[in-house]
DOMAR-153528 format. One record per residue (C-alpha): residue number from 1; y, z, x. Coordinates in nm, 4 decimals. Each point is the difference from the previous one (the first is absolute). Layout:
N
<r><resi>NUM</resi><v>Y</v><w>Z</w><u>X</u></r>
...
***
This chain:
302
<r><resi>1</resi><v>0.2062</v><w>1.5495</w><u>8.6664</u></r>
<r><resi>2</resi><v>0.2952</v><w>0.0175</w><u>-0.2680</u></r>
<r><resi>3</resi><v>-0.0127</v><w>-0.1949</w><u>-0.3075</u></r>
<r><resi>4</resi><v>0.2435</v><w>-0.2995</w><u>-0.0588</u></r>
<r><resi>5</resi><v>-0.1342</v><w>-0.0989</w><u>-0.3249</u></r>
<r><resi>6</resi><v>-0.3051</v><w>0.0383</w><u>-0.2518</u></r>
<r><resi>7</resi><v>-0.2420</v><w>-0.2648</w><u>-0.0908</u></r>
<r><resi>8</resi><v>0.0038</v><w>0.1540</w><u>-0.3819</u></r>
<r><resi>9</resi><v>0.4004</v><w>-0.0492</w><u>-0.0185</u></r>
<r><resi>10</resi><v>0.0227</v><w>-0.3370</w><u>0.1949</u></r>
<r><resi>11</resi><v>-0.2987</v><w>-0.1856</w><u>-0.1722</u></r>
<r><resi>12</resi><v>-0.2756</v><w>0.0701</w><u>-0.2376</u></r>
<r><resi>13</resi><v>-0.3303</v><w>0.0774</w><u>0.1367</u></r>
<r><resi>14</resi><v>-0.2308</v><w>-0.3054</w><u>0.0245</u></r>
<r><resi>15</resi><v>-0.2868</v><w>0.0874</w><u>-0.2528</u></r>
<r><resi>16</resi><v>-0.1668</v><w>-0.3264</w><u>0.1018</u></r>
<r><resi>17</resi><v>-0.0101</v><w>0.0997</w><u>0.3853</u></r>
<r><resi>18</resi><v>-0.3444</v><w>0.0295</w><u>0.0967</u></r>
<r><resi>19</resi><v>0.0089</v><w>0.3648</w><u>0.1228</u></r>
<r><resi>20</resi><v>0.1637</v><w>0.0957</w><u>-0.3034</u></r>
<r><resi>21</resi><v>-0.2886</v><w>-0.1357</w><u>-0.1982</u></r>
<r><resi>22</resi><v>-0.2529</v><w>0.2020</w><u>0.2176</u></r>
<r><resi>23</resi><v>0.2441</v><w>0.2941</w><u>-0.0854</u></r>
<r><resi>24</resi><v>-0.0679</v><w>-0.1024</w><u>-0.3877</u></r>
<r><resi>25</resi><v>-0.3790</v><w>0.0080</w><u>0.0749</u></r>
<r><resi>26</resi><v>0.0116</v><w>0.3448</w><u>0.1748</u></r>
<r><resi>27</resi><v>0.1725</v><w>0.1798</w><u>-0.2611</u></r>
<r><resi>28</resi><v>-0.2284</v><w>-0.1335</w><u>-0.2619</u></r>
<r><resi>29</resi><v>-0.3388</v><w>0.0278</w><u>0.2239</u></r>
<r><resi>30</resi><v>0.0723</v><w>0.2720</w><u>0.2576</u></r>
<r><resi>31</resi><v>0.0497</v><w>0.3116</w><u>-0.1873</u></r>
<r><resi>32</resi><v>-0.3282</v><w>0.1476</w><u>0.0045</u></r>
<r><resi>33</resi><v>-0.0707</v><w>0.3810</w><u>0.1326</u></r>
<r><resi>34</resi><v>-0.2825</v><w>0.0755</w><u>0.2231</u></r>
<r><resi>35</resi><v>-0.0365</v><w>0.3466</w><u>-0.1661</u></r>
<r><resi>36</resi><v>-0.1082</v><w>-0.1363</w><u>-0.3065</u></r>
<r><resi>37</resi><v>-0.2975</v><w>-0.2225</w><u>0.0992</u></r>
<r><resi>38</resi><v>-0.3174</v><w>0.1821</w><u>-0.1057</u></r>
<r><resi>39</resi><v>-0.2245</v><w>0.0779</w><u>0.2888</u></r>
<r><resi>40</resi><v>-0.2847</v><w>0.1696</w><u>-0.2013</u></r>
<r><resi>41</resi><v>-0.2602</v><w>-0.2353</w><u>0.0621</u></r>
<r><resi>42</resi><v>0.0981</v><w>-0.0676</w><u>0.3338</u></r>
<r><resi>43</resi><v>-0.0950</v><w>0.3464</w><u>0.0795</u></r>
<r><resi>44</resi><v>-0.3308</v><w>-0.0523</w><u>-0.1596</u></r>
<r><resi>45</resi><v>-0.0698</v><w>-0.3377</w><u>0.2011</u></r>
<r><resi>46</resi><v>0.0954</v><w>0.1749</w><u>0.3356</u></r>
<r><resi>47</resi><v>-0.2894</v><w>0.2551</w><u>-0.0140</u></r>
<r><resi>48</resi><v>-0.2349</v><w>-0.2794</w><u>-0.0048</u></r>
<r><resi>49</resi><v>0.1095</v><w>-0.2119</w><u>0.3062</u></r>
<r><resi>50</resi><v>-0.2134</v><w>0.0284</w><u>0.3127</u></r>
<r><resi>51</resi><v>0.1751</v><w>0.1144</w><u>0.3293</u></r>
<r><resi>52</resi><v>0.0562</v><w>-0.3516</w><u>0.1160</u></r>
<r><resi>53</resi><v>0.1624</v><w>-0.1018</w><u>-0.3357</u></r>
<r><resi>54</resi><v>0.2407</v><w>0.2902</w><u>0.0031</u></r>
<r><resi>55</resi><v>0.0740</v><w>-0.0919</w><u>0.3744</u></r>
<r><resi>56</resi><v>0.1040</v><w>-0.3674</w><u>-0.0798</u></r>
<r><resi>57</resi><v>0.2231</v><w>0.1306</w><u>-0.3122</u></r>
<r><resi>58</resi><v>0.1655</v><w>0.2387</w><u>0.2176</u></r>
<r><resi>59</resi><v>0.0564</v><w>-0.2300</w><u>0.2766</u></r>
<r><resi>60</resi><v>0.1684</v><w>-0.2220</w><u>-0.2366</u></r>
<r><resi>61</resi><v>0.1931</v><w>0.3017</w><u>-0.1807</u></r>
<r><resi>62</resi><v>0.1152</v><w>0.0952</w><u>0.3958</u></r>
<r><resi>63</resi><v>0.1617</v><w>-0.3502</w><u>0.0498</u></r>
<r><resi>64</resi><v>0.1508</v><w>-0.0377</w><u>-0.3390</u></r>
<r><resi>65</resi><v>0.1524</v><w>0.3540</w><u>-0.0213</u></r>
<r><resi>66</resi><v>0.1149</v><w>-0.0195</w><u>0.3395</u></r>
<r><resi>67</resi><v>0.1405</v><w>-0.3478</w><u>-0.0508</u></r>
<r><resi>68</resi><v>0.1902</v><w>0.0541</w><u>-0.3418</u></r>
<r><resi>69</resi><v>0.1510</v><w>0.3260</w><u>0.1921</u></r>
<r><resi>70</resi><v>0.1171</v><w>-0.2263</w><u>0.2903</u></r>
<r><resi>71</resi><v>0.1761</v><w>-0.2563</w><u>-0.2192</u></r>
<r><resi>72</resi><v>0.1541</v><w>0.2726</w><u>-0.1956</u></r>
<r><resi>73</resi><v>0.1434</v><w>0.1533</w><u>0.3128</u></r>
<r><resi>74</resi><v>0.1091</v><w>-0.3341</w><u>0.1692</u></r>
<r><resi>75</resi><v>0.1191</v><w>-0.1915</w><u>-0.2696</u></r>
<r><resi>76</resi><v>0.3613</v><w>0.1378</w><u>-0.0100</u></r>
<r><resi>77</resi><v>0.1569</v><w>-0.2550</w><u>0.2447</u></r>
<r><resi>78</resi><v>-0.0818</v><w>-0.3027</w><u>-0.1776</u></r>
<r><resi>79</resi><v>0.1417</v><w>0.1307</w><u>-0.3238</u></r>
<r><resi>80</resi><v>0.3264</v><w>0.0742</w><u>0.1549</u></r>
<r><resi>81</resi><v>0.0093</v><w>-0.3381</w><u>0.2262</u></r>
<r><resi>82</resi><v>-0.0175</v><w>-0.1906</w><u>-0.3245</u></r>
<r><resi>83</resi><v>0.2871</v><w>0.2337</w><u>-0.1578</u></r>
<r><resi>84</resi><v>0.2093</v><w>-0.0336</w><u>0.3032</u></r>
<r><resi>85</resi><v>-0.0123</v><w>-0.3781</w><u>-0.0613</u></r>
<r><resi>86</resi><v>0.1141</v><w>0.0569</w><u>-0.3403</u></r>
<r><resi>87</resi><v>-0.2942</v><w>-0.1622</w><u>-0.1624</u></r>
<r><resi>88</resi><v>0.0137</v><w>0.2133</w><u>-0.3179</u></r>
<r><resi>89</resi><v>-0.2800</v><w>-0.1568</w><u>-0.1903</u></r>
<r><resi>90</resi><v>-0.2473</v><w>0.0306</w><u>0.2834</u></r>
<r><resi>91</resi><v>0.0924</v><w>0.3565</w><u>0.0492</u></r>
<r><resi>92</resi><v>-0.0381</v><w>0.1020</w><u>-0.3466</u></r>
<r><resi>93</resi><v>-0.3550</v><w>-0.1401</w><u>0.0384</u></r>
<r><resi>94</resi><v>-0.0804</v><w>0.1483</w><u>0.3014</u></r>
<r><resi>95</resi><v>0.0950</v><w>0.3839</w><u>-0.1459</u></r>
<r><resi>96</resi><v>-0.3177</v><w>-0.0491</w><u>-0.1767</u></r>
<r><resi>97</resi><v>-0.1942</v><w>-0.0536</w><u>0.3166</u></r>
<r><resi>98</resi><v>0.0549</v><w>0.3661</w><u>0.1143</u></r>
<r><resi>99</resi><v>-0.0918</v><w>0.1326</w><u>-0.3133</u></r>
<r><resi>100</resi><v>-0.3078</v><w>-0.2005</w><u>-0.0069</u></r>
<r><resi>101</resi><v>-0.1378</v><w>0.0771</w><u>0.3564</u></r>
<r><resi>102</resi><v>0.0743</v><w>0.3782</w><u>-0.0646</u></r>
<r><resi>103</resi><v>-0.1854</v><w>-0.0243</w><u>-0.3132</u></r>
<r><resi>104</resi><v>-0.2835</v><w>-0.1602</w><u>0.1835</u></r>
<r><resi>105</resi><v>-0.0150</v><w>0.2867</w><u>0.2562</u></r>
<r><resi>106</resi><v>0.0060</v><w>0.2473</w><u>-0.2908</u></r>
<r><resi>107</resi><v>-0.2816</v><w>-0.1856</w><u>-0.1853</u></r>
<r><resi>108</resi><v>-0.2529</v><w>-0.0001</w><u>0.3091</u></r>
<r><resi>109</resi><v>0.1096</v><w>0.3249</w><u>0.1156</u></r>
<r><resi>110</resi><v>-0.1081</v><w>0.1392</w><u>-0.3517</u></r>
<r><resi>111</resi><v>-0.3472</v><w>-0.1907</w><u>0.0006</u></r>
<r><resi>112</resi><v>-0.0822</v><w>0.1571</w><u>0.3386</u></r>
<r><resi>113</resi><v>0.1265</v><w>0.3525</w><u>-0.1307</u></r>
<r><resi>114</resi><v>-0.1826</v><w>-0.0179</w><u>-0.3321</u></r>
<r><resi>115</resi><v>-0.3145</v><w>-0.2217</w><u>0.0793</u></r>
<r><resi>116</resi><v>-0.0844</v><w>-0.0822</w><u>0.3373</u></r>
<r><resi>117</resi><v>0.0721</v><w>0.3124</w><u>0.2116</u></r>
<r><resi>118</resi><v>-0.0442</v><w>0.3301</w><u>-0.1966</u></r>
<r><resi>119</resi><v>-0.3847</v><w>0.0339</w><u>0.0484</u></r>
<r><resi>120</resi><v>-0.0070</v><w>-0.1511</w><u>0.3668</u></r>
<r><resi>121</resi><v>0.0663</v><w>0.1161</w><u>0.3429</u></r>
<r><resi>122</resi><v>0.2763</v><w>-0.2679</w><u>0.0637</u></r>
<r><resi>123</resi><v>0.3150</v><w>0.1741</w><u>-0.1277</u></r>
<r><resi>124</resi><v>0.1744</v><w>0.0015</w><u>0.2917</u></r>
<r><resi>125</resi><v>0.2553</v><w>-0.2709</w><u>0.0698</u></r>
<r><resi>126</resi><v>-0.1202</v><w>-0.0389</w><u>0.3526</u></r>
<r><resi>127</resi><v>-0.3253</v><w>-0.0825</w><u>-0.1537</u></r>
<r><resi>128</resi><v>0.1401</v><w>-0.2992</w><u>-0.1920</u></r>
<r><resi>129</resi><v>0.1797</v><w>-0.1011</w><u>0.2855</u></r>
<r><resi>130</resi><v>-0.2919</v><w>-0.0653</w><u>0.1910</u></r>
<r><resi>131</resi><v>-0.0644</v><w>-0.3115</w><u>-0.2079</u></r>
<r><resi>132</resi><v>0.3181</v><w>-0.1420</w><u>0.1325</u></r>
<r><resi>133</resi><v>-0.1228</v><w>-0.2347</w><u>0.2804</u></r>
<r><resi>134</resi><v>0.2052</v><w>-0.1557</w><u>0.2799</u></r>
<r><resi>135</resi><v>0.0512</v><w>-0.3244</w><u>-0.1902</u></r>
<r><resi>136</resi><v>0.1253</v><w>0.2114</w><u>-0.3178</u></r>
<r><resi>137</resi><v>0.2196</v><w>0.2091</w><u>0.2487</u></r>
<r><resi>138</resi><v>0.1517</v><w>-0.3004</w><u>0.1615</u></r>
<r><resi>139</resi><v>0.1624</v><w>-0.1233</w><u>-0.3589</u></r>
<r><resi>140</resi><v>0.0444</v><w>0.3014</w><u>-0.1987</u></r>
<r><resi>141</resi><v>0.0940</v><w>0.2533</w><u>0.3153</u></r>
<r><resi>142</resi><v>0.1838</v><w>-0.2442</w><u>0.1672</u></r>
<r><resi>143</resi><v>0.0976</v><w>-0.3417</w><u>-0.1167</u></r>
<r><resi>144</resi><v>0.1053</v><w>0.0937</w><u>-0.3557</u></r>
<r><resi>145</resi><v>0.2305</v><w>0.2696</w><u>0.1053</u></r>
<r><resi>146</resi><v>0.1302</v><w>-0.2201</w><u>0.2964</u></r>
<r><resi>147</resi><v>0.0704</v><w>-0.2756</w><u>-0.2045</u></r>
<r><resi>148</resi><v>0.1639</v><w>0.1432</w><u>-0.2902</u></r>
<r><resi>149</resi><v>0.2139</v><w>0.3018</w><u>0.1969</u></r>
<r><resi>150</resi><v>0.1025</v><w>-0.2842</w><u>0.2217</u></r>
<r><resi>151</resi><v>0.2443</v><w>-0.1368</w><u>-0.2955</u></r>
<r><resi>152</resi><v>0.2116</v><w>0.3281</w><u>0.0333</u></r>
<r><resi>153</resi><v>0.1448</v><w>-0.1659</w><u>0.3132</u></r>
<r><resi>154</resi><v>-0.0721</v><w>-0.3308</w><u>-0.0284</u></r>
<r><resi>155</resi><v>0.0118</v><w>-0.1505</w><u>-0.3425</u></r>
<r><resi>156</resi><v>-0.0336</v><w>-0.3308</w><u>0.1056</u></r>
<r><resi>157</resi><v>-0.1946</v><w>-0.2982</w><u>-0.1772</u></r>
<r><resi>158</resi><v>-0.2475</v><w>0.0032</w><u>0.2916</u></r>
<r><resi>159</resi><v>-0.0498</v><w>0.3753</w><u>-0.0380</u></r>
<r><resi>160</resi><v>-0.0292</v><w>-0.0277</w><u>-0.3877</u></r>
<r><resi>161</resi><v>-0.2724</v><w>-0.2488</w><u>0.0587</u></r>
<r><resi>162</resi><v>-0.1934</v><w>0.1924</w><u>0.2355</u></r>
<r><resi>163</resi><v>0.0236</v><w>0.2946</w><u>-0.2486</u></r>
<r><resi>164</resi><v>-0.0958</v><w>-0.2028</w><u>-0.2931</u></r>
<r><resi>165</resi><v>-0.2864</v><w>-0.1682</w><u>0.1502</u></r>
<r><resi>166</resi><v>-0.1442</v><w>0.3412</w><u>0.1195</u></r>
<r><resi>167</resi><v>0.0577</v><w>0.1622</w><u>-0.3488</u></r>
<r><resi>168</resi><v>-0.0683</v><w>-0.2627</w><u>-0.2649</u></r>
<r><resi>169</resi><v>-0.2186</v><w>-0.2399</w><u>0.1987</u></r>
<r><resi>170</resi><v>-0.2361</v><w>0.2078</w><u>0.2272</u></r>
<r><resi>171</resi><v>0.0195</v><w>0.3610</w><u>-0.1712</u></r>
<r><resi>172</resi><v>0.0289</v><w>-0.1031</w><u>-0.3726</u></r>
<r><resi>173</resi><v>-0.1191</v><w>-0.3598</w><u>-0.0013</u></r>
<r><resi>174</resi><v>-0.3108</v><w>0.0169</w><u>0.2430</u></r>
<r><resi>175</resi><v>-0.1105</v><w>0.3634</w><u>0.0201</u></r>
<r><resi>176</resi><v>0.0554</v><w>0.1426</w><u>-0.3310</u></r>
<r><resi>177</resi><v>-0.1042</v><w>-0.2702</w><u>-0.1809</u></r>
<r><resi>178</resi><v>-0.3309</v><w>-0.0225</w><u>0.1982</u></r>
<r><resi>179</resi><v>-0.0220</v><w>0.3738</w><u>-0.0564</u></r>
<r><resi>180</resi><v>0.0188</v><w>-0.0396</w><u>-0.3821</u></r>
<r><resi>181</resi><v>-0.2537</v><w>-0.2785</w><u>0.0129</u></r>
<r><resi>182</resi><v>-0.2201</v><w>0.2536</w><u>0.1714</u></r>
<r><resi>183</resi><v>0.0458</v><w>0.2629</w><u>-0.2635</u></r>
<r><resi>184</resi><v>-0.0570</v><w>-0.2418</w><u>-0.2810</u></r>
<r><resi>185</resi><v>-0.3049</v><w>-0.1324</w><u>0.1518</u></r>
<r><resi>186</resi><v>-0.1729</v><w>0.2931</w><u>0.0498</u></r>
<r><resi>187</resi><v>0.1028</v><w>0.1845</w><u>-0.3170</u></r>
<r><resi>188</resi><v>0.0442</v><w>-0.2426</w><u>-0.2681</u></r>
<r><resi>189</resi><v>-0.3214</v><w>-0.1677</w><u>0.0263</u></r>
<r><resi>190</resi><v>-0.1722</v><w>0.3599</w><u>-0.0245</u></r>
<r><resi>191</resi><v>0.2466</v><w>0.1469</w><u>-0.2574</u></r>
<r><resi>192</resi><v>0.1190</v><w>0.2686</w><u>0.2249</u></r>
<r><resi>193</resi><v>0.2960</v><w>0.2231</w><u>0.0516</u></r>
<r><resi>194</resi><v>0.1714</v><w>-0.1427</w><u>-0.2957</u></r>
<r><resi>195</resi><v>0.3079</v><w>0.2185</w><u>0.0610</u></r>
<r><resi>196</resi><v>0.0451</v><w>-0.1447</w><u>0.3548</u></r>
<r><resi>197</resi><v>-0.0466</v><w>-0.3214</w><u>-0.1230</u></r>
<r><resi>198</resi><v>0.2882</v><w>0.0077</w><u>-0.2579</u></r>
<r><resi>199</resi><v>0.2033</v><w>0.1678</w><u>0.2639</u></r>
<r><resi>200</resi><v>-0.0499</v><w>-0.3075</w><u>0.2389</u></r>
<r><resi>201</resi><v>0.0389</v><w>-0.2581</w><u>-0.2943</u></r>
<r><resi>202</resi><v>0.3441</v><w>0.1353</w><u>-0.0553</u></r>
<r><resi>203</resi><v>0.0812</v><w>0.0239</w><u>0.4052</u></r>
<r><resi>204</resi><v>-0.1158</v><w>-0.3382</w><u>0.0058</u></r>
<r><resi>205</resi><v>0.2618</v><w>-0.1209</w><u>-0.2471</u></r>
<r><resi>206</resi><v>0.2628</v><w>0.1864</w><u>0.1746</u></r>
<r><resi>207</resi><v>-0.0953</v><w>-0.1384</w><u>0.3346</u></r>
<r><resi>208</resi><v>0.0153</v><w>-0.3690</w><u>-0.1624</u></r>
<r><resi>209</resi><v>0.3522</v><w>0.0103</w><u>-0.0834</u></r>
<r><resi>210</resi><v>0.0680</v><w>0.1365</w><u>0.3632</u></r>
<r><resi>211</resi><v>-0.1552</v><w>-0.2796</w><u>0.1722</u></r>
<r><resi>212</resi><v>0.1520</v><w>-0.2434</w><u>-0.2297</u></r>
<r><resi>213</resi><v>0.3450</v><w>0.1223</w><u>0.0929</u></r>
<r><resi>214</resi><v>-0.1156</v><w>0.0142</w><u>0.3641</u></r>
<r><resi>215</resi><v>-0.0959</v><w>-0.3571</w><u>-0.0098</u></r>
<r><resi>216</resi><v>0.3267</v><w>-0.0851</w><u>-0.1516</u></r>
<r><resi>217</resi><v>0.2227</v><w>0.1973</w><u>0.2515</u></r>
<r><resi>218</resi><v>-0.2058</v><w>-0.1841</w><u>0.2704</u></r>
<r><resi>219</resi><v>0.0412</v><w>-0.3192</w><u>-0.1593</u></r>
<r><resi>220</resi><v>0.3918</v><w>0.0516</w><u>-0.0457</u></r>
<r><resi>221</resi><v>0.0104</v><w>0.1105</w><u>0.3732</u></r>
<r><resi>222</resi><v>-0.1699</v><w>-0.3013</w><u>0.1199</u></r>
<r><resi>223</resi><v>0.2130</v><w>-0.2385</w><u>-0.2099</u></r>
<r><resi>224</resi><v>0.3210</v><w>0.1566</w><u>0.1031</u></r>
<r><resi>225</resi><v>-0.1011</v><w>0.0376</w><u>0.3606</u></r>
<r><resi>226</resi><v>-0.2625</v><w>-0.2819</w><u>0.0799</u></r>
<r><resi>227</resi><v>0.0002</v><w>0.1061</w><u>0.3792</u></r>
<r><resi>228</resi><v>-0.1534</v><w>0.3112</w><u>-0.0802</u></r>
<r><resi>229</resi><v>-0.3464</v><w>-0.1491</w><u>-0.0979</u></r>
<r><resi>230</resi><v>-0.1216</v><w>0.0878</w><u>0.3477</u></r>
<r><resi>231</resi><v>0.0976</v><w>0.3725</w><u>-0.0639</u></r>
<r><resi>232</resi><v>-0.2283</v><w>-0.0065</w><u>-0.3248</u></r>
<r><resi>233</resi><v>-0.2888</v><w>-0.1749</w><u>0.1831</u></r>
<r><resi>234</resi><v>0.0346</v><w>0.2371</w><u>0.2917</u></r>
<r><resi>235</resi><v>-0.0279</v><w>0.3169</w><u>-0.1971</u></r>
<r><resi>236</resi><v>-0.2846</v><w>-0.1274</w><u>-0.2240</u></r>
<r><resi>237</resi><v>-0.2181</v><w>-0.1156</w><u>0.3380</u></r>
<r><resi>238</resi><v>0.0793</v><w>0.3308</w><u>0.1367</u></r>
<r><resi>239</resi><v>-0.1208</v><w>0.2362</w><u>-0.2733</u></r>
<r><resi>240</resi><v>-0.2700</v><w>-0.2261</w><u>-0.1574</u></r>
<r><resi>241</resi><v>-0.2929</v><w>0.1004</w><u>0.2533</u></r>
<r><resi>242</resi><v>0.1035</v><w>0.3768</w><u>-0.0646</u></r>
<r><resi>243</resi><v>-0.0508</v><w>-0.0534</w><u>-0.4119</u></r>
<r><resi>244</resi><v>-0.3177</v><w>-0.1761</w><u>0.0421</u></r>
<r><resi>245</resi><v>-0.1031</v><w>0.2487</w><u>0.2619</u></r>
<r><resi>246</resi><v>0.0723</v><w>0.2692</w><u>-0.2851</u></r>
<r><resi>247</resi><v>-0.2450</v><w>-0.1725</w><u>-0.2280</u></r>
<r><resi>248</resi><v>-0.2807</v><w>-0.0503</w><u>0.2797</u></r>
<r><resi>249</resi><v>0.0303</v><w>0.3593</w><u>0.1232</u></r>
<r><resi>250</resi><v>-0.0866</v><w>0.1023</w><u>-0.3559</u></r>
<r><resi>251</resi><v>-0.3175</v><w>-0.1748</w><u>0.0023</u></r>
<r><resi>252</resi><v>-0.0749</v><w>0.0979</w><u>0.3662</u></r>
<r><resi>253</resi><v>-0.0590</v><w>0.3558</w><u>-0.1302</u></r>
<r><resi>254</resi><v>-0.3187</v><w>-0.0764</w><u>-0.1838</u></r>
<r><resi>255</resi><v>-0.3418</v><w>-0.1209</w><u>0.1234</u></r>
<r><resi>256</resi><v>-0.0505</v><w>-0.0843</w><u>-0.3719</u></r>
<r><resi>257</resi><v>0.3137</v><w>-0.0361</w><u>-0.1929</u></r>
<r><resi>258</resi><v>0.0148</v><w>0.2076</w><u>-0.3310</u></r>
<r><resi>259</resi><v>0.0178</v><w>-0.1617</w><u>-0.3504</u></r>
<r><resi>260</resi><v>-0.1086</v><w>-0.3345</w><u>0.1678</u></r>
<r><resi>261</resi><v>0.3378</v><w>-0.1210</w><u>0.1529</u></r>
<r><resi>262</resi><v>-0.0266</v><w>-0.2953</w><u>0.2157</u></r>
<r><resi>263</resi><v>0.2615</v><w>0.0012</w><u>0.2946</u></r>
<r><resi>264</resi><v>0.0286</v><w>-0.3685</w><u>0.0060</u></r>
<r><resi>265</resi><v>0.0884</v><w>-0.0129</w><u>-0.3793</u></r>
<r><resi>266</resi><v>0.2985</v><w>0.2220</w><u>0.0564</u></r>
<r><resi>267</resi><v>0.1567</v><w>-0.1916</w><u>0.3174</u></r>
<r><resi>268</resi><v>-0.0407</v><w>-0.3156</w><u>-0.1931</u></r>
<r><resi>269</resi><v>0.2075</v><w>0.1667</w><u>-0.2739</u></r>
<r><resi>270</resi><v>0.2584</v><w>0.1413</w><u>0.2271</u></r>
<r><resi>271</resi><v>0.0448</v><w>-0.3303</w><u>0.1858</u></r>
<r><resi>272</resi><v>0.0105</v><w>-0.2012</w><u>-0.3271</u></r>
<r><resi>273</resi><v>0.2626</v><w>0.2368</w><u>-0.1330</u></r>
<r><resi>274</resi><v>0.1804</v><w>-0.0056</w><u>0.3070</u></r>
<r><resi>275</resi><v>-0.0257</v><w>-0.3859</w><u>0.0222</u></r>
<r><resi>276</resi><v>0.1218</v><w>-0.0698</w><u>-0.3745</u></r>
<r><resi>277</resi><v>0.3216</v><w>0.1808</w><u>0.0964</u></r>
<r><resi>278</resi><v>0.0653</v><w>-0.1353</w><u>0.3299</u></r>
<r><resi>279</resi><v>-0.0283</v><w>-0.3540</w><u>-0.1859</u></r>
<r><resi>280</resi><v>0.2678</v><w>0.1339</w><u>-0.2346</u></r>
<r><resi>281</resi><v>0.2397</v><w>0.0843</w><u>0.2611</u></r>
<r><resi>282</resi><v>-0.0514</v><w>-0.3197</w><u>0.1791</u></r>
<r><resi>283</resi><v>0.1607</v><w>-0.1642</w><u>-0.2878</u></r>
<r><resi>284</resi><v>0.2973</v><w>0.1709</w><u>0.0631</u></r>
<r><resi>285</resi><v>0.0635</v><w>-0.1796</w><u>0.3254</u></r>
<r><resi>286</resi><v>0.1518</v><w>-0.2805</w><u>-0.1725</u></r>
<r><resi>287</resi><v>0.1080</v><w>0.1362</w><u>-0.3236</u></r>
<r><resi>288</resi><v>0.3309</v><w>0.0703</w><u>-0.1494</u></r>
<r><resi>289</resi><v>0.0858</v><w>0.3529</w><u>-0.1565</u></r>
<r><resi>290</resi><v>-0.0238</v><w>-0.1468</w><u>-0.3362</u></r>
<r><resi>291</resi><v>-0.3487</v><w>-0.1452</w><u>0.0664</u></r>
<r><resi>292</resi><v>-0.1147</v><w>0.3388</w><u>0.1160</u></r>
<r><resi>293</resi><v>0.1243</v><w>0.1568</w><u>-0.3013</u></r>
<r><resi>294</resi><v>-0.1618</v><w>-0.2447</w><u>-0.2335</u></r>
<r><resi>295</resi><v>-0.3137</v><w>0.0099</w><u>0.1932</u></r>
<r><resi>296</resi><v>0.0168</v><w>0.4076</w><u>-0.0566</u></r>
<r><resi>297</resi><v>0.0520</v><w>-0.0166</w><u>-0.3638</u></r>
<r><resi>298</resi><v>-0.2982</v><w>-0.2461</w><u>-0.0449</u></r>
<r><resi>299</resi><v>-0.2173</v><w>0.2612</w><u>0.1915</u></r>
<r><resi>300</resi><v>0.1178</v><w>0.2676</w><u>-0.1995</u></r>
<r><resi>301</resi><v>-0.0951</v><w>-0.1733</w><u>-0.3299</u></r>
<r><resi>302</resi><v>-0.3381</v><w>-0.0351</w><u>0.1215</u></r>
***
């Protein structure tokens, strides 16, 4: 598509636009380097874990590192779609997504290389992939690439909604946040793996901005195209059982769950996160774009 005009020479950037506010936060908070995180104590902690405890950590790492790689590989069509619509402020913020998802892949890969794999017979990628159950594969091997790659040929509002629901609501808003909760529940209360905890805390900050944008994007699309609410509900209802299945699969692996984790606690946590965000999206069905923007700004300040 050839250019006929440029935003920066036809109007000023809207510095108060919600995505550009997220961009400012990303510039301030998102520049951290996985290579600089100290894993010295993590290496000492690792040798003290039981085989079952190591297995659970390997499982979570296998889910996270592949999930972060998947979104790094699959995200570009969403950025291109927003750019082609001429939404410069949104595109500027979305440029940080790809950098941050790649950085998250780097972080988990480094932890595996330096802490969780060197002294164990689990060094092949095929072995890590054994932790990917059918529920996990339905989301990360199939639904995520399908929804995002579809934007290359179909940038319609309906396709954008399917892509954002899959990426922002299911992958980030439900699965990743439940995974963070598992890591912190296991490790924070026992003061273990401080480097891993530090990195995950930084990841969580990045992902909270991603989710905030996803809710804004879906709210904007629903406000502009109210008839597409059914598209949003259908995609959520299709993927939610797989997402809850990923959580249940992790617990089904163990007769006695390491670190004293309780499955129902995490199912409840996942559904609570999902329900709160779904309720926020429902407000968009009868909201104006100005109201959506004000709501987003208010949540950003919280």
